[in-house]
C-alpha positions, 0 to 999 in steps of 0.5 A, spaced: 956 230 703 961 235 701 962 241 706 960 240 714 954 245 714 956 248 706 948 248 706 948 254 710 954 258 707 954 256 699 948 259 694 945 255 690 949 254 683 944 255 677 946 253 669 946 261 665 943 260 658 946 264 652 939 270 651 933 269 648 935 273 641 941 270 640 940 262 642 933 263 636 937 264 630 941 257 632 940 250 633 946 249 638 945 248 645 944 254 649 947 252 656 952 254 660 954 250 665 960 252 670 966 248 670 968 243 675 971 248 680 965 253 679 961 247 681 965 245 688 962 249 692 955 247 690 958 239 691 959 243 698 952 244 699 951 236 699 949 236 706 949 230 711 941 228 711 942 221 714 937 218 709 939 221 701 932 221 697 936 224 692 940 216 690 934 212 693 929 215 692 929 221 687 934 217 681 931 212 678 938 210 676 941 209 684 946 214 682 951 215 687 950 222 688 952 224 696 958 221 694 960 223 688 959 230 692 963 229 697 968 226 691 969 233 687 968 237 693 975 234 695 978 235 689 978 227 687 974 229 679 975 222 677 975 218 682 967 222 682 966 220 675 968 212 676 962 212 681 957 216 676 958 212 671 958 206 675 950 206 675 949 210 668 951 209 662 951 216 658 951 221 664 952 226 659 945 225 656 942 225 662 946 231 665 942 235 660 936 232 659 933 229 665 928 232 669 932 231 675 927 227 679 933 226 685 933 234 685 926 234 688 927 230 693 934 233 696 933 233 703 935 240 702 929 241 698 925 240 704 924 248 706 931 251 702 933 250 694 936 243 692 943 241 690 943 243 683 944 235 682 943 235 674 949 241 673 954 238 676 952 231 672 953 234 666 960 238 669 962 232 671 961 228 664 963 233 660 969 233 665 971 226 664 971 227 656 975 232 656 980 228 660 981 221 657 977 218 663 971 215 659 975 209 655 972 203 651 971 197 656 971 191 652 970 185 655 976 181 658 972 175 653 967 172 649 962 168 652 959 165 644 952 168 646 950 172 640 944 178 642 940 182 638 937 189 640 932 192 636 932 198 637 938 204 638 934 208 643 936 209 650 934 202 653 937 199 647 943 203 648 944 201 654 942 194 654 947 193 648 954 196 652 953 193 659 951 185 654 958 187 650 961 189 656 960 182 659 962 178 654 957 178 649 956 179 641 952 184 640 948 187 634 943 193 634 938 193 629 936 200 627 931 202 622 933 210 621 939 212 617 943 213 624 943 210 630 940 213 637 933 213 636 929 218 639 935 222 642 937 223 635 930 224 631 925 225 637 930 231 640 931 238 638 939 239 637 938 245 641 937 240 648 942 234 645 947 236 639 948 230 635 955 230 636 954 229 643 950 222 641 955 220 636 962 221 641 958 215 647 956 211 639 964 211 638 966 209 645 961 203 643 963 200 637 970 200 640 967 196 645 965 191 639 958 193 639 955 193 632 950 196 629 946 195 622 942 201 620 937 201 615 934 196 617 926 194 619 926 188 622 920 184 620 921 186 613 928 186 610 930 181 615 925 176 618 923 174 626 924 167 623 932 169 621 933 172 628 930 168 632 935 162 628 941 167 629 941 169 636 941 166 642 938 173 645 933 177 643 932 184 646 926 189 644 927 196 645 923 199 640 920 205 644 912 207 645 911 209 637 903 209 637 901 216 638 895 219 642 890 221 637 885 228 639 878 228 639 877 233 634 872 234 628 876 234 622 883 232 624 885 228 618 887 235 614 894 235 611 898 239 615 896 237 622 902 232 623 904 228 629 910 232 634 915 226 632 914 227 625 914 235 626 920 234 629 925 228 626 924 232 620 927 237 623 932 234 625 934 230 619 935 237 615 939 240 621 943 233 619 944 233 612 940 227 613 935 229 608 936 236 602 928 239 604 926 232 604 923 228 611 922 222 612 920 216 608 920 221 602 915 227 605 916 233 605 920 237 611 916 240 615 916 247 616 913 252 619 915 259 616 912 264 617 905 259 619 901 260 625 902 253 628 898 250 633 901 245 638 896 240 641 900 238 648 903 241 655 909 238 656 916 237 653 916 234 647 910 241 645 915 245 649 920 242 643 915 243 638 915 250 639 922 252 640 924 248 633 917 253 631 920 259 633 927 257 630 924 255 624 922 262 623 914 261 625 908 267 625 904 265 631 905 260 636 899 257 640 900 252 644 893 248 648 893 244 654 886 240 656 889 240 663 888 244 668 894 249 669 898 248 675 899 252 681 904 257 681 910 255 685 915 262 688 922 261 692 925 254 695 923 249 697 920 243 693 912 243 695 911 235 694 917 233 697 919 228 697 916 227 690 916 230 685 912 237 684 906 238 679 907 246 679 907 251 673 914 250 669 915 255 663 921 252 660 926 255 655 922 253 649 916 258 653 921 264 653 923 264 646 915 265 643 908 263 644 902 263 648 899 258 652 893 256 654 890 251 660 884 247 661 882 248 653 880 243 648 881 243 641 874 240 638 874 242 631 878 243 624 875 246 618 880 247 613 881 248 604 882 243 600 887 238 603 889 243 608 887 246 615 885 254 616 882 254 623 882 251 630 875 252 633 877 252 641 873 252 648 875 252 655 873 245 659 872 245 665 875 239 670 870 235 675 873 229 680 868 223 682 869 220 689 866 213 687 870 212 681 876 216 683 876 218 676 877 225 673 872 228 667 871 234 663 866 238 660 865 244 656 865 250 659 858 254 654 860 260 651 867 260 652 867 258 645 873 262 640 878 260 634 884 260 632 888 261 625 893 254 623 897 253 618 900 248 622 898 245 626 902 239 630 899 234 636 904 233 642 899 230 645 903 223 647 904 216 646 899 210 648 904 204 647 908 201 643 907 199 635 904 193 635 908 191 629 909 185 623 914 183 627 912 183 635 906 179 632 911 173 627 916 173 635 908 171 638 910 176 645 903 178 648 902 184 650 898 189 657 893 191 658 895 198 656 898 195 650 906 195 652 910 189 651 909 184 656 914 181 660 915 178 667 919 180 673 926 178 670 925 183 664 923 176 660 916 176 655 912 170 654 917 168 649 924 164 652 930 168 649 926 175 648 927 180 653 924 187 653 926 195 656 925 201 655 918 205 653 916 198 648 915 195 655 913 200 661 909 205 657 912 213 654 916 215 660 923 218 661 930 218 659 933 216 664 927 210 666 929 207 660 937 207 660 935 203 667 930 199 664 936 197 659 941 195 664 935 191 668 935 188 662 942 186 660 942 184 668 936 179 668 940 176 662 947 176 664 944 173 670 941 167 666 945 165 661 953 162 662 959 162 658 962 156 654 965 154 661 959 154 664 962 159 669 957 166 671 958 171 666 960 178 668 956 184 669 964 187 667 962 193 672 970 195 673 968 199 679 962 196 683 
């Protein structure tokens, strides 16, 4: 906890944002978090709640939130960081991108504003880099066991770092030009500047993790090669199969998936492609266009923010689900669970119009390009017998919208069922994800799975947790050459 009864004395601290008219002119981060000295009073709000739901229920990583808050309140900043990094690999990233499940379960949010845990994590992580507390942690000794990690997103990076620190020889294979996966190509730079990612990748390389980029396993390197030269394979390839929409005429060239759109923008901004997108495709640019985004989640919001910065003429975002309830004031109406309430992201503050309970059911166009989208309101119904929800069109609610660019941000259904997975012999569950057991191993001995490829599309913080869990299972199973159990090299706990 922080200060005794500090939650009665101090008001909640929020991060500050650059004004809309300024931040839409660039792609840099625009969140201004307070430094540790200013965040100290926020840590003082952490109450002696008895059961820390933030740690035990909210945070997938089990971050030691009350202990960290107490350390910061007492001025023990370095001690606080040691506790922070003992359960999570990339707090500077989760401090930027996590939806803060911990804050929803904070005991203060029963009837008050929660502790700003995400803001605290960001400030602490940045102070750690500034003060030189983030250091490479190479293994004390090598165990001679070689591990291949397929995919360099948050799950793959977490698994690679944990395995390397335990003495494994780790090679990460990435199909793109640079490592990072979703963090590099799927998250806009105005939410995560890529130097933040590169700074952490340098640490992994200094610890001895080897990155082999622009390598497509199954094409450039065979599955047989992997099995022959590596003792362990960790599959962390993400959930790359996008969900399609049921709309007539959805095959026009200017109807694209969200990840293709976002990655095209990021490649262009980084100089990786001068006007060209992935695989030689032209850059997808919303400048001067009537843009439609289908999908009301975070990815859809990222597309809105990107289209605003590219200079879109008009942006309409459609969500087929009902508009969530608006919650104003203190407290979490669903405590300790994450509430389903109306949220406006920073991108929604910047432009665009949102439509709820609305279906895009048809497109028309000229030649290979879409020009119109036909929409209608829907009504949702619940069947108590089956326990399922269904929707039906509302008669007479049809309307049309001009469309020069349509971005489908309806999520992902499962991992890509690639030739590699077929050659490795892994199987899939009913949802199409890679099937694994309670020890994170697939039905093939020595092949593990972590992150969205085995759990379905989810949060970055859960992917990190999954990568750490897979590494822990491997560490527990394998022994070094002398026969001793391999240590997880956790330098704090």
